[in-house]
All heavy atoms as a GROMACS GRO file, in nm:
protein
  570
    1MET      N    1  -1.043  -1.032  -1.411
    1MET     CA    2  -0.974  -1.155  -1.363
    1MET      C    3  -0.826  -1.113  -1.329
    1MET      O    4  -0.784  -1.148  -1.227
    1MET     CB    5  -0.987  -1.255  -1.464
    1MET     CG    6  -0.928  -1.392  -1.415
    1MET     SD    7  -1.034  -1.462  -1.298
    1MET     CE    8  -1.013  -1.627  -1.324
    2VAL      N    9  -0.757  -1.046  -1.414
    2VAL     CA   10  -0.615  -1.013  -1.396
    2VAL      C   11  -0.604  -0.922  -1.280
    2VAL      O   12  -0.517  -0.935  -1.192
    2VAL     CB   13  -0.554  -0.954  -1.520
    2VAL    CG1   14  -0.415  -0.904  -1.489
    2VAL    CG2   15  -0.551  -1.048  -1.631
    3THR      N   16  -0.703  -0.830  -1.263
    3THR     CA   17  -0.702  -0.734  -1.144
    3THR      C   18  -0.720  -0.804  -1.014
    3THR      O   19  -0.651  -0.775  -0.927
    3THR     CB   20  -0.805  -0.628  -1.170
    3THR    OG1   21  -0.791  -0.558  -1.301
    3THR    CG2   22  -0.810  -0.529  -1.060
    4ALA      N   23  -0.815  -0.895  -1.009
    4ALA     CA   24  -0.839  -0.975  -0.887
    4ALA      C   25  -0.709  -1.051  -0.848
    4ALA      O   26  -0.670  -1.050  -0.733
    4ALA     CB   27  -0.950  -1.064  -0.910
    5THR      N   28  -0.646  -1.111  -0.945
    5THR     CA   29  -0.514  -1.187  -0.914
    5THR      C   30  -0.410  -1.094  -0.863
    5THR      O   31  -0.340  -1.129  -0.768
    5THR     CB   32  -0.467  -1.260  -1.042
    5THR    OG1   33  -0.576  -1.349  -1.089
    5THR    CG2   34  -0.343  -1.343  -1.021
    6LEU      N   35  -0.398  -0.979  -0.924
    6LEU     CA   36  -0.300  -0.878  -0.881
    6LEU      C   37  -0.330  -0.834  -0.746
    6LEU      O   38  -0.237  -0.818  -0.654
    6LEU     CB   39  -0.295  -0.768  -0.974
    6LEU     CG   40  -0.198  -0.653  -0.946
    6LEU    CD1   41  -0.052  -0.709  -0.955
    6LEU    CD2   42  -0.202  -0.548  -1.053
    7LEU      N   43  -0.451  -0.798  -0.710
    7LEU     CA   44  -0.486  -0.760  -0.570
    7LEU      C   45  -0.459  -0.869  -0.471
    7LEU      O   46  -0.415  -0.831  -0.362
    7LEU     CB   47  -0.635  -0.719  -0.572
    7LEU     CG   48  -0.668  -0.595  -0.646
    7LEU    CD1   49  -0.818  -0.566  -0.648
    7LEU    CD2   50  -0.605  -0.471  -0.575
    8LYS      N   51  -0.484  -0.986  -0.505
    8LYS     CA   52  -0.449  -1.097  -0.410
    8LYS      C   53  -0.307  -1.104  -0.387
    8LYS      O   54  -0.261  -1.118  -0.269
    8LYS     CB   55  -0.500  -1.232  -0.470
    8LYS     CG   56  -0.644  -1.250  -0.461
    8LYS     CD   57  -0.688  -1.387  -0.514
    8LYS     CE   58  -0.836  -1.406  -0.522
    8LYS     NZ   59  -0.874  -1.533  -0.581
    9GLN      N   60  -0.223  -1.086  -0.489
    9GLN     CA   61  -0.084  -1.089  -0.475
    9GLN      C   62  -0.026  -0.974  -0.390
    9GLN      O   63   0.063  -0.981  -0.304
    9GLN     CB   64  -0.008  -1.094  -0.603
    9GLN     CG   65  -0.029  -1.229  -0.681
    9GLN     CD   66   0.027  -1.226  -0.816
    9GLN    OE1   67   0.063  -1.121  -0.871
    9GLN    NE2   68   0.033  -1.344  -0.874
   10ILE      N   69  -0.092  -0.857  -0.411
   10ILE     CA   70  -0.055  -0.734  -0.335
   10ILE      C   71  -0.090  -0.749  -0.196
   10ILE      O   72  -0.012  -0.716  -0.104
   10ILE     CB   73  -0.119  -0.612  -0.406
   10ILE    CG1   74  -0.050  -0.580  -0.541
   10ILE    CG2   75  -0.102  -0.489  -0.303
   10ILE    CD1   76  -0.120  -0.474  -0.614
   11TYR      N   77  -0.205  -0.804  -0.167
   11TYR     CA   78  -0.249  -0.821  -0.026
   11TYR      C   79  -0.156  -0.913   0.052
   11TYR      O   80  -0.139  -0.893   0.174
   11TYR     CB   81  -0.387  -0.874  -0.024
   11TYR     CG   82  -0.436  -0.892   0.123
   11TYR    CD1   83  -0.463  -0.779   0.203
   11TYR    CD2   84  -0.455  -1.018   0.174
   11TYR    CE1   85  -0.500  -0.799   0.334
   11TYR    CE2   86  -0.491  -1.037   0.305
   11TYR     CZ   87  -0.520  -0.921   0.386
   11TYR     OH   88  -0.557  -0.944   0.519
   12ARG      N   89  -0.088  -1.006  -0.009
   12ARG     CA   90  -0.001  -1.095   0.060
   12ARG      C   91   0.134  -1.036   0.095
   12ARG      O   92   0.215  -1.085   0.170
   12ARG     CB   93   0.018  -1.223  -0.029
   12ARG     CG   94  -0.099  -1.305  -0.049
   12ARG     CD   95  -0.071  -1.426  -0.125
   12ARG     NE   96  -0.196  -1.506  -0.150
   12ARG     CZ   97  -0.244  -1.540  -0.267
   12ARG    NH1   98  -0.174  -1.507  -0.375
   12ARG    NH2   99  -0.360  -1.600  -0.280
   13LEU      N  100   0.165  -0.917   0.037
   13LEU     CA  101   0.292  -0.845   0.064
   13LEU      C  102   0.287  -0.787   0.204
   13LEU      O  103   0.183  -0.760   0.260
   13LEU     CB  104   0.313  -0.741  -0.034
   13LEU     CG  105   0.331  -0.777  -0.182
   13LEU    CD1  106   0.337  -0.655  -0.268
   13LEU    CD2  107   0.461  -0.855  -0.197
   14PRO      N  108   0.406  -0.761   0.264
   14PRO     CA  109   0.406  -0.691   0.389
   14PRO      C  110   0.350  -0.545   0.380
   14PRO      O  111   0.348  -0.493   0.272
   14PRO     CB  112   0.560  -0.684   0.418
   14PRO     CG  113   0.623  -0.785   0.338
   14PRO     CD  114   0.532  -0.804   0.216
   15VAL      N  115   0.303  -0.499   0.484
   15VAL     CA  116   0.230  -0.372   0.488
   15VAL      C  117   0.319  -0.264   0.426
   15VAL      O  118   0.270  -0.181   0.349
   15VAL     CB  119   0.192  -0.332   0.632
   15VAL    CG1  120   0.132  -0.197   0.642
   15VAL    CG2  121   0.087  -0.428   0.687
   16HIS      N  122   0.447  -0.247   0.461
   16HIS     CA  123   0.530  -0.139   0.409
   16HIS      C  124   0.540  -0.149   0.255
   16HIS      O  125   0.547  -0.049   0.192
   16HIS     CB  126   0.669  -0.143   0.474
   16HIS     CG  127   0.757  -0.253   0.444
   16HIS    ND1  128   0.750  -0.377   0.509
   16HIS    CD2  129   0.854  -0.268   0.348
   16HIS    CE1  130   0.839  -0.454   0.454
   16HIS    NE2  131   0.899  -0.390   0.358
   17GLU      N  132   0.538  -0.266   0.205
   17GLU     CA  133   0.542  -0.278   0.054
   17GLU      C  134   0.411  -0.242  -0.005
   17GLU      O  135   0.414  -0.175  -0.111
   17GLU     CB  136   0.581  -0.418   0.019
   17GLU     CG  137   0.735  -0.452   0.048
   17GLU     CD  138   0.769  -0.593   0.002
   17GLU    OE1  139   0.712  -0.661  -0.079
   17GLU    OE2  140   0.875  -0.638   0.060
   18ARG      N  141   0.300  -0.267   0.058
   18ARG     CA  142   0.173  -0.218   0.013
   18ARG      C  143   0.162  -0.073   0.006
   18ARG      O  144   0.106  -0.015  -0.084
   18ARG     CB  145   0.054  -0.282   0.091
   18ARG     CG  146   0.035  -0.437   0.063
   18ARG     CD  147  -0.087  -0.477   0.131
   18ARG     NE  148  -0.049  -0.551   0.257
   18ARG     CZ  149  -0.122  -0.581   0.349
   18ARG    NH1  150  -0.250  -0.549   0.358
   18ARG    NH2  151  -0.073  -0.651   0.460
   19ILE      N  152   0.220  -0.011   0.111
   19ILE     CA  153   0.212   0.136   0.115
   19ILE      C  154   0.292   0.196   0.002
   19ILE      O  155   0.255   0.293  -0.058
   19ILE     CB  156   0.267   0.182   0.255
   19ILE    CG1  157   0.168   0.145   0.362
   19ILE    CG2  158   0.288   0.333   0.257
   19ILE    CD1  159   0.216   0.168   0.508
   20LEU      N  160   0.409   0.139  -0.023
   20LEU     CA  161   0.500   0.184  -0.127
   20LEU      C  162   0.422   0.180  -0.265
   20LEU      O  163   0.434   0.267  -0.351
   20LEU     CB  164   0.636   0.113  -0.134
   20LEU     CG  165   0.726   0.145  -0.008
   20LEU    CD1  166   0.848   0.062  -0.011
   20LEU    CD2  167   0.761   0.291  -0.004
   21ILE      N  168   0.358   0.061  -0.288
   21ILE     CA  169   0.276   0.046  -0.409
   21ILE      C  170   0.175   0.150  -0.421
   21ILE      O  171   0.149   0.206  -0.525
   21ILE     CB  172   0.226  -0.106  -0.420
   21ILE    CG1  173   0.333  -0.196  -0.441
   21ILE    CG2  174   0.120  -0.114  -0.528
   21ILE    CD1  175   0.293  -0.345  -0.424
   22ALA      N  176   0.104   0.170  -0.313
   22ALA     CA  177  -0.010   0.270  -0.317
   22ALA      C  178   0.054   0.412  -0.348
   22ALA      O  179  -0.001   0.485  -0.433
   22ALA     CB  180  -0.077   0.278  -0.180
   23GLU      N  181   0.169   0.444  -0.290
   23GLU     CA  182   0.228   0.573  -0.315
   23GLU      C  183   0.274   0.585  -0.465
   23GLU      O  184   0.242   0.693  -0.522
   23GLU     CB  185   0.352   0.593  -0.217
   23GLU     CG  186   0.319   0.626  -0.087
   23GLU     CD  187   0.446   0.653  -0.002
   23GLU    OE1  188   0.557   0.609  -0.039
   23GLU    OE2  189   0.438   0.724   0.105
   24HIS      N  190   0.331   0.483  -0.504
   24HIS     CA  191   0.369   0.482  -0.658
   24HIS      C  192   0.252   0.495  -0.748
   24HIS      O  193   0.248   0.569  -0.844
   24HIS     CB  194   0.449   0.356  -0.685
   24HIS     CG  195   0.480   0.342  -0.831
   24HIS    ND1  196   0.581   0.416  -0.880
   24HIS    CD2  197   0.432   0.274  -0.937
   24HIS    CE1  198   0.593   0.396  -1.013
   24HIS    NE2  199   0.495   0.310  -1.042
   25THR      N  200   0.147   0.426  -0.708
   25THR     CA  201   0.023   0.433  -0.792
   25THR      C  202  -0.041   0.577  -0.792
   25THR      O  203  -0.071   0.639  -0.895
   25THR     CB  204  -0.080   0.339  -0.751
   25THR    OG1  205  -0.031   0.204  -0.748
   25THR    CG2  206  -0.212   0.336  -0.831
   26ILE      N  207  -0.045   0.639  -0.677
   26ILE     CA  208  -0.103   0.775  -0.662
   26ILE      C  209  -0.002   0.870  -0.738
   26ILE      O  210  -0.059   0.953  -0.812
   26ILE     CB  211  -0.102   0.806  -0.508
   26ILE    CG1  212  -0.215   0.729  -0.444
   26ILE    CG2  213  -0.128   0.958  -0.488
   26ILE    CD1  214  -0.214   0.739  -0.292
   27HIS      N  215   0.123   0.856  -0.726
   27HIS     CA  216   0.216   0.937  -0.803
   27HIS      C  217   0.191   0.929  -0.945
   27HIS      O  218   0.192   1.031  -1.010
   27HIS     CB  219   0.358   0.904  -0.753
   27HIS     CG  220   0.460   0.986  -0.828
   27HIS    ND1  221   0.481   1.128  -0.801
   27HIS    CD2  222   0.539   0.965  -0.932
   27HIS    CE1  223   0.572   1.176  -0.878
   27HIS    NE2  224   0.618   1.078  -0.964
   28SER      N  225   0.172   0.806  -0.990
   28SER     CA  226   0.164   0.788  -1.139
   28SER      C  227   0.028   0.848  -1.182
   28SER      O  228   0.034   0.909  -1.296
   28SER     CB  229   0.158   0.636  -1.172
   28SER     OG  230   0.281   0.579  -1.136
   29ILE      N  231  -0.077   0.834  -1.101
   29ILE     CA  232  -0.204   0.899  -1.142
   29ILE      C  233  -0.188   1.049  -1.154
   29ILE      O  234  -0.238   1.109  -1.253
   29ILE     CB  235  -0.315   0.863  -1.042
   29ILE    CG1  236  -0.351   0.711  -1.064
   29ILE    CG2  237  -0.438   0.946  -1.068
   29ILE    CD1  238  -0.433   0.654  -0.952
   30HIS      N  239  -0.125   1.109  -1.051
   30HIS     CA  240  -0.105   1.257  -1.053
   30HIS      C  241  -0.014   1.296  -1.179
   30HIS      O  242  -0.036   1.405  -1.233
   30HIS     CB  243  -0.042   1.308  -0.925
   30HIS     CG  244  -0.148   1.304  -0.811
   30HIS    ND1  245  -0.242   1.406  -0.800
   30HIS    CD2  246  -0.164   1.216  -0.719
   30HIS    CE1  247  -0.311   1.383  -0.692
   30HIS    NE2  248  -0.269   1.266  -0.641
   31ALA      N  249   0.084   1.219  -1.202
   31ALA     CA  250   0.177   1.249  -1.317
   31ALA      C  251   0.111   1.252  -1.445
   31ALA      O  252   0.117   1.332  -1.530
   31ALA     CB  253   0.299   1.159  -1.316
   32GLU      N  254   0.012   1.157  -1.462
   32GLU     CA  255  -0.061   1.150  -1.585
   32GLU      C  256  -0.148   1.265  -1.601
   32GLU      O  257  -0.184   1.305  -1.712
   32GLU     CB  258  -0.148   1.014  -1.588
   32GLU     CG  259  -0.061   0.894  -1.606
   32GLU     CD  260  -0.143   0.765  -1.599
   32GLU    OE1  261  -0.266   0.773  -1.594
   32GLU    OE2  262  -0.090   0.658  -1.606
   33LYS      N  263  -0.201   1.317  -1.494
   33LYS     CA  264  -0.283   1.441  -1.494
   33LYS      C  265  -0.204   1.569  -1.499
   33LYS      O  266  -0.256   1.679  -1.484
   33LYS     CB  267  -0.376   1.441  -1.378
   33LYS     CG  268  -0.479   1.331  -1.374
   33LYS     CD  269  -0.566   1.341  -1.257
   33LYS     CE  270  -0.672   1.228  -1.261
   33LYS     NZ  271  -0.761   1.236  -1.141
   34ASN      N  272  -0.072   1.556  -1.514
   34ASN     CA  273   0.018   1.669  -1.517
   34ASN      C  274   0.012   1.757  -1.386
   34ASN      O  275   0.033   1.874  -1.385
   34ASN     CB  276   0.000   1.763  -1.638
   34ASN     CG  277   0.024   1.688  -1.759
   34ASN    OD1  278   0.130   1.618  -1.775
   34ASN    ND2  279  -0.048   1.717  -1.871
   35GLU      N  280  -0.010   1.686  -1.277
   35GLU     CA  281  -0.013   1.757  -1.146
   35GLU      C  282   0.130   1.726  -1.087
   35GLU      O  283   0.178   1.612  -1.101
   35GLU     CB  284  -0.121   1.704  -1.062
   35GLU     CG  285  -0.257   1.738  -1.114
   35GLU     CD  286  -0.368   1.691  -1.023
   35GLU    OE1  287  -0.343   1.658  -0.908
   35GLU    OE2  288  -0.478   1.676  -1.068
   36TYR      N  289   0.179   1.816  -1.023
   36TYR     CA  290   0.310   1.803  -0.962
   36TYR      C  291   0.296   1.771  -0.809
   36TYR      O  292   0.234   1.849  -0.730
   36TYR     CB  293   0.395   1.932  -0.978
   36TYR     CG  294   0.421   1.964  -1.126
   36TYR    CD1  295   0.340   2.042  -1.199
   36TYR    CD2  296   0.520   1.877  -1.198
   36TYR    CE1  297   0.365   2.065  -1.332
   36TYR    CE2  298   0.536   1.906  -1.323
   36TYR     CZ  299   0.466   1.996  -1.396
   36TYR     OH  300   0.485   2.010  -1.531
   37MET      N  301   0.364   1.666  -0.775
   37MET     CA  302   0.360   1.628  -0.630
   37MET      C  303   0.495   1.664  -0.569
   37MET      O  304   0.596   1.660  -0.638
   37MET     CB  305   0.340   1.474  -0.609
   37MET     CG  306   0.202   1.426  -0.662
   37MET     SD  307   0.182   1.252  -0.636
   37MET     CE  308   0.193   1.238  -0.455
   38SER      N  309   0.496   1.708  -0.450
   38SER     CA  310   0.619   1.740  -0.379
   38SER      C  311   0.698   1.606  -0.353
   38SER      O  312   0.639   1.510  -0.331
   38SER     CB  313   0.598   1.817  -0.251
   38SER     OG  314   0.524   1.735  -0.162
   39VAL      N  315   0.831   1.616  -0.354
   39VAL     CA  316   0.906   1.507  -0.320
   39VAL      C  317   0.910   1.487  -0.171
   39VAL      O  318   0.934   1.582  -0.091
   39VAL     CB  319   1.059   1.531  -0.373
   39VAL    CG1  320   1.138   1.407  -0.331
   39VAL    CG2  321   1.055   1.544  -0.525
   40THR      N  322   0.881   1.365  -0.124
   40THR     CA  323   0.865   1.344   0.018
   40THR      C  324   0.991   1.331   0.091
   40THR      O  325   1.005   1.362   0.213
   40THR     CB  326   0.772   1.220   0.054
   40THR    OG1  327   0.835   1.109  -0.020
   40THR    CG2  328   0.633   1.244  -0.007
   41GLY      N  329   1.096   1.272   0.024
   41GLY     CA  330   1.225   1.255   0.098
   41GLY      C  331   1.226   1.137   0.186
   41GLY      O  332   1.129   1.066   0.201
   42PRO      N  333   1.344   1.107   0.247
   42PRO     CA  334   1.368   0.986   0.320
   42PRO      C  335   1.287   0.977   0.449
   42PRO      O  336   1.260   0.877   0.494
   42PRO     CB  337   1.513   0.992   0.351
   42PRO     CG  338   1.560   1.135   0.337
   42PRO     CD  339   1.464   1.199   0.235
   43ASP      N  340   1.248   1.098   0.509
   43ASP     CA  341   1.173   1.094   0.636
   43ASP      C  342   1.033   1.022   0.610
   43ASP      O  343   0.994   0.949   0.701
   43ASP     CB  344   1.144   1.234   0.688
   43ASP     CG  345   1.270   1.294   0.734
   43ASP    OD1  346   1.367   1.224   0.772
   43ASP    OD2  347   1.276   1.421   0.739
   44ALA      N  348   0.973   1.044   0.501
   44ALA     CA  349   0.849   0.979   0.478
   44ALA      C  350   0.862   0.827   0.462
   44ALA      O  351   0.777   0.748   0.518
   44ALA     CB  352   0.776   1.033   0.352
   45VAL      N  353   0.964   0.785   0.401
   45VAL     CA  354   0.988   0.639   0.385
   45VAL      C  355   1.018   0.582   0.518
   45VAL      O  356   0.966   0.471   0.554
   45VAL     CB  357   1.104   0.615   0.285
   45VAL    CG1  358   1.136   0.464   0.278
   45VAL    CG2  359   1.068   0.664   0.142
   46GLN      N  360   1.097   0.647   0.605
   46GLN     CA  361   1.128   0.594   0.734
   46GLN      C  362   1.003   0.582   0.818
   46GLN      O  363   0.981   0.494   0.898
   46GLN     CB  364   1.227   0.680   0.804
   46GLN     CG  365   1.366   0.677   0.747
   46GLN     CD  366   1.467   0.772   0.796
   46GLN    OE1  367   1.433   0.854   0.874
   46GLN    NE2  368   1.587   0.763   0.749
   47THR      N  369   0.916   0.685   0.805
   47THR     CA  370   0.785   0.680   0.879
   47THR      C  371   0.702   0.555   0.839
   47THR      O  372   0.637   0.492   0.923
   47THR     CB  373   0.703   0.805   0.854
   47THR    OG1  374   0.781   0.921   0.899
   47THR    CG2  375   0.573   0.808   0.922
   48HIS      N  376   0.704   0.525   0.706
   48HIS     CA  377   0.634   0.405   0.664
   48HIS      C  378   0.683   0.282   0.730
   48HIS      O  379   0.608   0.196   0.776
   48HIS     CB  380   0.634   0.391   0.516
   48HIS     CG  381   0.571   0.489   0.444
   48HIS    ND1  382   0.443   0.541   0.462
   48HIS    CD2  383   0.614   0.582   0.349
   48HIS    CE1  384   0.402   0.633   0.384
   48HIS    NE2  385   0.510   0.670   0.309
   49PHE      N  386   0.808   0.261   0.736
   49PHE     CA  387   0.868   0.147   0.793
   49PHE      C  388   0.848   0.145   0.944
   49PHE      O  389   0.820   0.037   1.008
   49PHE     CB  390   1.022   0.136   0.764
   49PHE     CG  391   1.053   0.095   0.622
   49PHE    CD1  392   1.105   0.189   0.541
   49PHE    CD2  393   1.023  -0.030   0.578
   49PHE    CE1  394   1.135   0.148   0.404
   49PHE    CE2  395   1.044  -0.067   0.448
   49PHE     CZ  396   1.107   0.027   0.359
   50ALA      N  397   0.853   0.258   1.008
   50ALA     CA  398   0.829   0.264   1.158
   50ALA      C  399   0.681   0.236   1.181
   50ALA      O  400   0.652   0.183   1.289
   50ALA     CB  401   0.862   0.405   1.209
   51SER      N  402   0.586   0.265   1.096
   51SER     CA  403   0.448   0.248   1.118
   51SER      C  404   0.408   0.104   1.089
   51SER      O  405   0.295   0.065   1.135
   51SER     CB  406   0.364   0.336   1.023
   51SER     OG  407   0.395   0.471   1.042
   52GLU      N  408   0.484   0.026   1.024
   52GLU     CA  409   0.449  -0.108   0.992
   52GLU      C  410   0.400  -0.189   1.107
   52GLU      O  411   0.290  -0.261   1.100
   52GLU     CB  412   0.560  -0.186   0.915
   52GLU     CG  413   0.521  -0.326   0.875
   52GLU     CD  414   0.636  -0.405   0.805
   52GLU    OE1  415   0.747  -0.344   0.801
   52GLU    OE2  416   0.604  -0.508   0.762
   53GLN      N  417   0.476  -0.191   1.215
   53GLN     CA  418   0.436  -0.276   1.333
   53GLN      C  419   0.298  -0.230   1.392
   53GLN      O  420   0.215  -0.315   1.418
   53GLN     CB  421   0.543  -0.265   1.433
   53GLN     CG  422   0.518  -0.368   1.545
   53GLN     CD  423   0.640  -0.362   1.646
   53GLN    OE1  424   0.710  -0.271   1.658
   53GLN    NE2  425   0.650  -0.466   1.732
   54ALA      N  426   0.278  -0.105   1.401
   54ALA     CA  427   0.152  -0.057   1.455
   54ALA      C  428   0.039  -0.090   1.363
   54ALA      O  429  -0.071  -0.131   1.409
   54ALA     CB  430   0.162   0.092   1.481
   55LEU      N  431   0.060  -0.063   1.232
   55LEU     CA  432  -0.048  -0.100   1.134
   55LEU      C  433  -0.076  -0.248   1.124
   55LEU      O  434  -0.187  -0.285   1.109
   55LEU     CB  435  -0.013  -0.047   1.003
   55LEU     CG  436  -0.006   0.107   0.990
   55LEU    CD1  437   0.060   0.145   0.849
   55LEU    CD2  438  -0.138   0.169   1.003
   56SER      N  439   0.026  -0.328   1.147
   56SER     CA  440   0.005  -0.477   1.126
   56SER      C  441  -0.089  -0.526   1.242
   56SER      O  442  -0.158  -0.622   1.219
   56SER     CB  443   0.134  -0.550   1.130
   56SER     OG  444   0.200  -0.540   1.255
   57LYS      N  445  -0.089  -0.457   1.358
   57LYS     CA  446  -0.181  -0.495   1.468
   57LYS      C  447  -0.323  -0.484   1.417
   57LYS      O  448  -0.408  -0.560   1.454
   57LYS     CB  449  -0.149  -0.422   1.590
   57LYS     CG  450  -0.023  -0.443   1.660
   57LYS     CD  451   0.001  -0.355   1.777
   57LYS     CE  452   0.138  -0.373   1.831
   57LYS     NZ  453   0.161  -0.282   1.937
   58ASP      N  454  -0.354  -0.373   1.340
   58ASP     CA  455  -0.492  -0.358   1.293
   58ASP      C  456  -0.523  -0.442   1.169
   58ASP      O  457  -0.633  -0.480   1.147
   58ASP     CB  458  -0.513  -0.213   1.253
   58ASP     CG  459  -0.503  -0.118   1.379
   58ASP    OD1  460  -0.544  -0.164   1.488
   58ASP    OD2  461  -0.470  -0.002   1.370
   59TRP      N  462  -0.422  -0.458   1.086
   59TRP     CA  463  -0.446  -0.524   0.956
   59TRP      C  464  -0.422  -0.676   0.950
   59TRP      O  465  -0.468  -0.738   0.866
   59TRP     CB  466  -0.362  -0.458   0.851
   59TRP     CG  467  -0.403  -0.310   0.823
   59TRP    CD1  468  -0.508  -0.252   0.876
   59TRP    CD2  469  -0.335  -0.220   0.743
   59TRP    NE1  470  -0.515  -0.117   0.831
   59TRP    CE2  471  -0.412  -0.104   0.744
   59TRP    CE3  472  -0.223  -0.232   0.665
   59TRP    CZ2  473  -0.371   0.010   0.674
   59TRP    CZ3  474  -0.188  -0.119   0.589
   59TRP    CH2  475  -0.260   0.002   0.595
   60SER      N  476  -0.340  -0.723   1.044
   60SER     CA  477  -0.300  -0.866   1.045
   60SER      C  478  -0.389  -0.943   1.146
   60SER      O  479  -0.345  -0.983   1.248
   60SER     CB  480  -0.154  -0.885   1.070
   60SER     OG  481  -0.078  -0.819   0.975
   61ASN      N  482  -0.511  -0.964   1.103
   61ASN     CA  483  -0.597  -1.040   1.195
   61ASN      C  484  -0.698  -1.115   1.108
   61ASN      O  485  -0.717  -1.093   0.991
   61ASN     CB  486  -0.670  -0.948   1.294
   61ASN     CG  487  -0.750  -0.843   1.232
   61ASN    OD1  488  -0.834  -0.868   1.147
   61ASN    ND2  489  -0.729  -0.714   1.274
   62LYS      N  490  -0.768  -1.204   1.166
   62LYS     CA  491  -0.866  -1.298   1.096
   62LYS      C  492  -0.979  -1.207   1.026
   62LYS      O  493  -1.015  -1.240   0.920
   62LYS     CB  494  -0.924  -1.400   1.192
   62LYS     CG  495  -1.033  -1.486   1.126
   62LYS     CD  496  -1.018  -1.625   1.158
   62LYS     CE  497  -1.116  -1.717   1.097
   62LYS     NZ  498  -1.131  -1.711   0.954
   63ALA      N  499  -1.027  -1.110   1.099
   63ALA     CA  500  -1.137  -1.026   1.047
   63ALA      C  501  -1.093  -0.962   0.918
   63ALA      O  502  -1.170  -0.952   0.813
   63ALA     CB  503  -1.190  -0.933   1.148
   64GLU      N  504  -0.973  -0.905   0.920
   64GLU     CA  505  -0.920  -0.839   0.808
   64GLU      C  506  -0.896  -0.935   0.692
   64GLU      O  507  -0.924  -0.909   0.573
   64GLU     CB  508  -0.790  -0.767   0.843
   64GLU     CG  509  -0.742  -0.669   0.738
   64GLU     CD  510  -0.822  -0.549   0.726
   64GLU    OE1  511  -0.906  -0.507   0.816
   64GLU    OE2  512  -0.813  -0.485   0.612
   65ASP      N  513  -0.848  -1.054   0.717
   65ASP     CA  514  -0.821  -1.158   0.616
   65ASP      C  515  -0.947  -1.197   0.561
   65ASP      O  516  -0.961  -1.211   0.432
   65ASP     CB  517  -0.751  -1.273   0.684
   65ASP     CG  518  -0.610  -1.251   0.717
   65ASP    OD1  519  -0.550  -1.146   0.666
   65ASP    OD2  520  -0.556  -1.333   0.793
   66ASP      N  521  -1.050  -1.216   0.635
   66ASP     CA  522  -1.188  -1.256   0.585
   66ASP      C  523  -1.243  -1.141   0.490
   66ASP      O  524  -1.306  -1.172   0.389
   66ASP     CB  525  -1.282  -1.277   0.696
   66ASP     CG  526  -1.251  -1.404   0.774
   66ASP    OD1  527  -1.174  -1.487   0.714
   66ASP    OD2  528  -1.305  -1.422   0.886
   67ALA      N  529  -1.215  -1.016   0.531
   67ALA     CA  530  -1.267  -0.902   0.442
   67ALA      C  531  -1.205  -0.903   0.312
   67ALA      O  532  -1.270  -0.863   0.213
   67ALA     CB  533  -1.245  -0.780   0.516
   68TRP      N  534  -1.079  -0.941   0.295
   68TRP     CA  535  -1.005  -0.936   0.177
   68TRP      C  536  -1.012  -1.074   0.099
   68TRP      O  537  -0.966  -1.076  -0.020
   68TRP     CB  538  -0.858  -0.903   0.199
   68TRP     CG  539  -0.838  -0.752   0.229
   68TRP    CD1  540  -0.840  -0.706   0.352
   68TRP    CD2  541  -0.803  -0.654   0.145
   68TRP    NE1  542  -0.819  -0.571   0.349
   68TRP    CE2  543  -0.794  -0.541   0.219
   68TRP    CE3  544  -0.778  -0.648   0.006
   68TRP    CZ2  545  -0.758  -0.419   0.157
   68TRP    CZ3  546  -0.754  -0.532  -0.056
   68TRP    CH2  547  -0.743  -0.413   0.026
   69LYS      N  548  -1.068  -1.173   0.162
   69LYS     CA  549  -1.069  -1.305   0.095
   69LYS      C  550  -1.133  -1.308  -0.038
   69LYS      O  551  -1.083  -1.380  -0.129
   69LYS     CB  552  -1.142  -1.407   0.190
   69LYS     CG  553  -1.122  -1.542   0.149
   69LYS     CD  554  -1.213  -1.642   0.227
   69LYS     CE  555  -1.184  -1.630   0.380
   69LYS     NZ  556  -1.263  -1.724   0.455
   70SER      N  557  -1.235  -1.230  -0.066
   70SER     CA  558  -1.311  -1.242  -0.191
   70SER      C  559  -1.231  -1.162  -0.308
   70SER      O  560  -1.272  -1.173  -0.418
   70SER     CB  561  -1.444  -1.178  -0.176
   70SER     OG  562  -1.435  -1.043  -0.148
   71LEU      N  563  -1.132  -1.094  -0.272
   71LEU     CA  564  -1.059  -1.014  -0.376
   71LEU      C  565  -0.959  -1.101  -0.448
   71LEU      O  566  -0.899  -1.189  -0.409
   71LEU     CB  567  -0.992  -0.892  -0.315
   71LEU     CG  568  -1.079  -0.791  -0.257
   71LEU    CD1  569  -0.996  -0.680  -0.197
   71LEU    CD2  570  -1.176  -0.735  -0.363
   0.00000   0.00000   0.00000
């Protein structure tokens, strides 16, 4: 129940914030497994923000909203 509520809240965030959450989650999983990830630096973050508009065309539509509605 808590997971479903959290996922609904995450889905309501702007795309760039969802990407940052996903990156943080992946980094945390790798850190727990003692795997070392390379530091991406500011270029990767700028790419995420630059991609938001293009990604929102694919993700911000009724079909996508309907697909996520049950979460």
